[in-house]
Residue, then its C-alpha position, 0 to 999 in steps of 0.5 A: x191948146x188943150x182944152x177941158x169941158x165942163x158943166x157949169x159956171x166959172x167959180x162952182x164945184x165942176x169949175x174948180x175941179x176942172x181947174x185941178x186937170x193939168x194936162x188942160x190949158x183952158x176951162x170953156x162953161x158949159x150952161x148944161x151938161x147936155x151942151x157938155x157932151x155934143x161939145x165934148x162928142x164933135x171933137x170940138x173940147x179934148x176932153x170933158x168933165x163928168x160928175x159920178x161920185x159923191x160922198x155924201x150923195x152917192x152915185x150919178x144915176x144919170x151917168x148910165x145915160x151919159x156913157x151911152x151917149x158918148x160915142x167917142x172916147x174914153x175914160x182917163x183920168x179923175x178928178x177928186x175934190x173935197x169942196x168945203x162948203x159954208x151958209x152966207x148971209x147978205x147981212x152980218x146980223x143975221x142969223x138961222x133963224x132969219x132965213x125964208x128960203x135957201x140959195x145954191x146948184x142942185x148938186x150943192x141943195x142936195x149935197x147939203x140935204x141932212x144939214x137943211x133937214x137939221x136946221x133949215x128945214x122950214x126955209x125954202x129951197x131954189x134951185x139955180x144953174x149960176x150961184x153968183x149970177x143969182x147973188x148978184x140978183x138977190x142982191x139988187x131985189x134988196x133981200x135980205x132972209x135969203x142965205x146962199x149955199x155954195x163954197x167958201x170962195x165964191x161967198x167971199x168974193x159974191x160979198x157975203x158973210x159967212x154964217x156956217x162954214x163946212x156945213x156938209x163935212x167929208x164931202x167929195x166929188x169924184x169926176x170922170x176925165x173923158x178924152x178921145x184917146x185911150x190911157x196908157x198903163x200906169x202901173x195902178x190902173x182900173x178899168x170901167x166896163x159897161x155891159x149892153x142890155x142883157x137876157x135875163x138868166x139865173x148867176x149870169x152877175x154871179x158867173x161874170x163876176x167870178x171871171x173876175x176873180x178867179x184872176x185875183x182881178x180886184x172889183x173897185x165898183x158894181x151897179x146895176x141898172x134896166x136899159x131904159x128902152x127894153x128894161x133888160x139889166x146893164x151891169x157898170x163895173x170898176x175894176x183892178x187894173x189896166x185893160x191892156x193886161x194878160x188878166x184882164x183880156x183874158x176875163x174880157x174874153x171869157x165872159x162875152x164868149x162863155x157867159x154872156x155868148x154874146x160877141x160885144x158885149x162889153x163895152x170899154x169905157x176907159x181904163x186909167x190911173x186909180x182913185x181911191x176915195x178912201x183914206x191911205x196912211x201909209x205911202x211906203x213899204x220898206x222890205x228886210x229880205x231880198x227872197x221871193x217871199x218878198x218880191x211877191x208880196x211889194x208887187x201886190x203893194x205896188x199895185x196898191x199904189x204903195x212906193x216900196x223898197x227891198x233891201x237886203x245883203x246884196x242889195x244896192x240901198x242898204x236896210x240901214x238907209x231904207x228905215x228913215x224912208x219907211x213908213x213901214x218896215x216888213x222883216x221877211x227872212x228865214x225864221x232862224x234869222x228873224x230874231x238878231x234881225x229884228x235887233x240888228x234894225x229895229x231900234x233905227x225904226x223912229x216913233x211914228x213907224x210900224x215894223x210888220x214881221x213876215x214869220x213863223x215864229x211868234x213869240x220870241x219874235x215878238x218879244x224881241x221887236x216890242x223890247x228893240x224898238x221904240x215905243x212909240x213903234x207899231x209891231x205886229x206879226x203876220x203869219x202867211x200860209x202860203x208861198x210865192x207860187x200861190x196866184x191869189x191870197x183869195x180864201x188862203x189863212x193868213x194867221x194875224x197877231x197885233x200887240x199893244x202897239x199895233x195900231x193905224x198902220x198896222x189895221x192898214x196893212x191887215x185891210x190889204x191881206x183881206x182886200x186882196x181875199x186872205x182868210x185872217x184869223x188873229x192870235x195870241x204869239x203862244x197860241x198862234x206857236x202852238x198851233x203852228x206845231x199841229x199845223x206845220x211843224x209836226x206834219x213836217x217831222x212825221x214826213x221827213x220820218x216816213x221818208x227816212x223810214x221807207x229808206x231803211x226799209x228799202x220801201x221804193x215808190x213803186x211799193x208805195x203807189x202797190x200798196x197805199x190806199x186812197x186813205x193811207x196815200x194821204x201822209x205820203x202825198x204830205x211827204x212828197x209835198x214837202x221834199x220837192x220843194x225848197x229844203x230849207x224852208x221846210x227845215x227852218x219849220x221844224x228848228x222853230x222855238x217856243x210851244x210848237x215845239x212841246x207839240x211834237x214832244x207831246x206828239x213822241x210821248x204819245x207815240x210812243x204809248x200808242x205802239x206798246x199798247x199796238x205792241x201788247x195787241x191791247x185792243x180792248x185799250x186802243x179802241x177806248x183810246x180812239x172812242x176818247x180822240x173821237x169825242x174830243x175832236x167832236x162829232x160835227x169836225x169828224x163830220x166835216x173832215x169824211x166829207x173833205x176827205x170824200x172828195x179828195x178820195x173822188x180827186x186821187x182816183x180820178x187821178x190814179 
């Protein structure tokens, strides 16, 4: 028979949390945390339940010491208990002004501190181990000016009258479940590590965190405390992923070998299905489009605990079957097919759903989406400026085009991008398309035209290498990038509609003007034009780009 041990009496908050842990068949109540620790470490209980965090109190500082005393076993699961704490009195006629003393467990009194300060500041607080026992003693003594703070269930079963309900709103407590065997991966996991006492070193904490962040591992929680005996630093880390994953193993090995330089410096407390104290409103994402970019996003959304459905022309699940099942429908197809796809499937979305467009053209796409979807459907466009070969979103640009119908679901997707490190910029539809003309369409057109020019003039790659300066190599590198990767992608970029076309057309006209001045040897006019351009670009912009250019030059010079 599976036994779960808790510190607290029957009916207490810990006991209520234990009832929600379905793996346990029996609950063993302990009078103290010390008794619980002894029972678990001696193997007399299969699992132990420990409070580690409360939304009103914050973290339980003593868990550092608890973890030290758990010499075997692993953190294998969590229980999050929403506790509706109420205030009860012994006679129905009593009101707040009559209360002279308040009893409750140490935890409940602490969680209700804000309410007590506001309404019962003059009352004496009395901490008890077992509320039910204390209620019986007070009733036997005939005291009526005492109020009791506990769950509504305990107050009612003890025959008290509820004077105030929900006196500690948003009150949730996270309990760690410890078992004797490491939990298997679930696909949506977290790992908890704690360091041994560490010698002080400048940059130690930053270097430890860097090993996780550069691998795209998100840090969920970080706490530090000085070891009681040595006063050396100890670091507690909760990170996303299971300890058996390659990324995690690599990070731990590098931290011990290169950062701390002490084998065994990181102690594994456990891996378990991830718990999220935040509220998620989206359960299911449905993708229309099964290309590499859809799969890239799908993998990361699944890593956040969302269900993801992928549909396309060849998928078994058809898009029209998927749409009713998804909270958010994401369209991720080639730019030239986006508007047609929106017009085909947009009308199938019901009120209360969301449509997110992963697209490189904004104005016409959004116009189509708003026209064909129900007014109660959220609409937002996201243009991710990275491809499916990117390891992470960290330091990558994401352009967000919100609409008047972007709401809660859209904001949650934006939070997902932000959490994974994307640099988010908000644009209007026309501004997005105009800037994409500068950032994508025009450079691509120039690269394709340059390659055509080289071919027409019989210029080989060897000729380029021997006659380029580092500065003139920049457009060659851009040209090579365009022609090395997916041609369809760049063709789609060049063919985008909207204001990006204006940028290319304006450039063509200005190129013709500059060529006329150059052919006429109009040096003075060319100098004046360059000076005018420099003023328009601003000195700060030019200085910053020059620093970048010099850094690139330094890298290129080492590679040549």
